[in-house]
ZAKOLMAR-949894 format. One record per residue (C-alpha): residue number from 1; residue in one letter; z negated, x, y negated. Coordinates in steps of 0.2 Angstrom, whole numbers. Each point is the difference from the previous one (the first is absolute). Layout:
N
    k  r     c3     c1     c2
  NUM  a      Z      X      Y
...
***
This chain:
169
    k  r     c3     c1     c2
    1  m    446   -159    -18
    2  t    -14    -12      6
    3  r    -13     14     -3
    4  l      7      3    -17
    5  v     -1    -18     -5
    6  d    -18     -1      8
    7  r     -5     15    -10
    8  l      8     -7    -16
    9  s     -9    -16      3
   10  a    -17      9      2
   11  l      3     10    -16
   12  a      4    -16     -9
   13  g    -16     -7      7
   14  t    -10     15     -6
   15  f      8     -2    -17
   16  a     -5    -18      0
   17  g    -18      4      4
   18  w     -2     13    -13
   19  a      9    -11    -13
   20  y    -13    -14      3
   21  f    -14     13     -2
   22  v      7      6    -16
   23  t      3    -18     -6
   24  a    -19     -3      3
   25  l     -5     15     -9
   26  m     11     -4    -15
   27  l     -6    -18     -1
   28  g    -18      5      2
   29  y      3     12    -15
   30  e      8    -14    -10
   31  v    -15    -11      3
   32  f    -12     14     -4
   33  m      9      4    -17
   34  r      4    -18     -5
   35  y    -18     -7      3
   36  l    -11     14     -3
   37  f      9      9    -15
   38  v     11    -14     -6
   39  a     15     13      2
   40  p     13     -7     12
   41  t     14     11      6
   42  i     18     -4     -3
   43  w      5      7     17
   44  a    -11     -6     13
   45  e      6    -18      3
   46  e     18      4      0
   47  l     -1     16     11
   48  s    -12    -10     12
   49  r     13    -14      1
   50  l     14     13      4
   51  l    -10      9     13
   52  l     -5    -17      8
   53  v     19     -5      1
   54  w      4     17      9
   55  a    -15      0     11
   56  t      3    -18      6
   57  f     18      3      5
   58  a     -3     18      6
   59  g    -12     -5     13
   60  a     10    -13      8
   61  a     10     11     12
   62  l    -16      8      7
   63  l     -8    -16      2
   64  l     15     -6     10
   65  h      0     15     11
   66  r    -18     -1      3
   67  r      1    -19      3
   68  q    -14     -3    -14
   69  h      9    -14     -9
   70  i     -9    -17      0
   71  t      7    -10     15
   72  i     -3    -17      6
   73  t      1     -1     19
   74  l     -4    -18      3
   75  l     18     -3      8
   76  t      5     18      5
   77  d    -16      2     11
   78  r      6    -14     11
   79  l     18      8      3
   80  s      5      9     16
   81  p      1     19     -2
   82  r     19     -1     -1
   83  a      0    -14    -13
   84  r    -13      9    -10
   85  q     11     16      1
   86  m     15    -10     -6
   87  q    -10     -9    -14
   88  e     -6     17     -6
   89  i     17      8      0
   90  i      7    -15    -10
   91  a    -15      1    -13
   92  l      3     19     -2
   93  l     19     -3     -3
   94  f     -4    -13    -12
   95  i    -12     12    -10
   96  a     14     13      1
   97  a     13    -13     -7
   98  l    -12     -6    -14
   99  g     -3     18     -4
  100  g     18      3     -2
  101  v      2    -14    -12
  102  i    -14      6    -10
  103  v      7     17      0
  104  y     16     -6     -7
  105  l     -7    -12    -13
  106  g    -14     11     -5
  107  g     11     15     -1
  108  g     12    -10    -12
  109  i    -15     -5    -11
  110  a     -7     18     -1
  111  l     18      7     -3
  112  h      3    -12    -14
  113  s    -17      4     -8
  114  f      4     19      2
  115  e     18     -2     -8
  116  r     -6    -10    -14
  117  a    -16     10     -3
  118  r    -11    -15      1
  119  t    -18      2     -3
  120  t    -16     -9      3
  121  g     -3     -4    -18
  122  s    -18      4      1
  123  m    -10     13    -10
  124  l      6     14     13
  125  d     18     -7      0
  126  l      3      7     17
  127  p     18     -2      8
  128  a      0    -16      9
  129  w     10      8     15
  130  w    -16     10      4
  131  a     -8    -15      8
  132  e     17     -9      5
  133  a      5     15     10
  134  a    -14     -3     12
  135  l      9    -15      8
  136  p     16      9      6
  137  l     -9     16      5
  138  c    -14     -8      9
  139  f      9    -14      8
  140  s     13     13      6
  141  l    -13      8     10
  142  l     -7    -17      6
  143  a     17     -5      6
  144  i      3     16      9
  145  q    -17     -1      8
  146  a      2    -18      5
  147  l     17      5      9
  148  i     -9     14      9
  149  e    -14    -11      5
  150  a     12    -13      6
  151  v      8     13     11
  152  r    -17      6      6
  153  v     -5    -18      5
  154  a     17     -2      9
  155  l     -3     16     10
  156  n    -19     -1      3
  157  g     -5    -18     -2
  158  v    -13     -6    -13
  159  n    -13     12     -4
  160  d    -12     -8    -12
  161  r    -10     16     -4
  162  p    -14     -9     -8
  163  a     -9      9    -13
  164  a    -13    -13     -5
  165  p    -10    -12     10
  166  r      9    -16      3
  167  v     -9    -15     -8
  168  e     -1    -15     13
  169  h     -3    -17     -6
***
């Protein structure tokens, strides 16, 4: 189960990376068309926004698994290893609980939009639930990943797995 969730998180993270890349291409095209040919598109801004919503939330579970979220360690660095482990477990359980709340509330919003066929009201008039569905889907993965990471920390202790150099002040 844990490997499946880790793989789903990696897949979601890959999607997020590509979504950011495609967003940059679309916005670059929009700028090119708008300012060089005075022919703006009707789709680039809204589709970019949709992709940014999905990319932002889709990458969260992978960042949590890799421990690449921004962390402030001013206090936690001073804790004993056991206290730091407990703090990490509590933080991960809090993330899982908050994720559960967002899944519940976001799912209700997306379902309401789907049932009433709400749209964005823009030129493309996309279904509103296309963006709103990112909350329950991506936060489900984040909540499950947080629970798995909490179990890992409980069994193995804190493993920071730093991906980027630490900034010391």
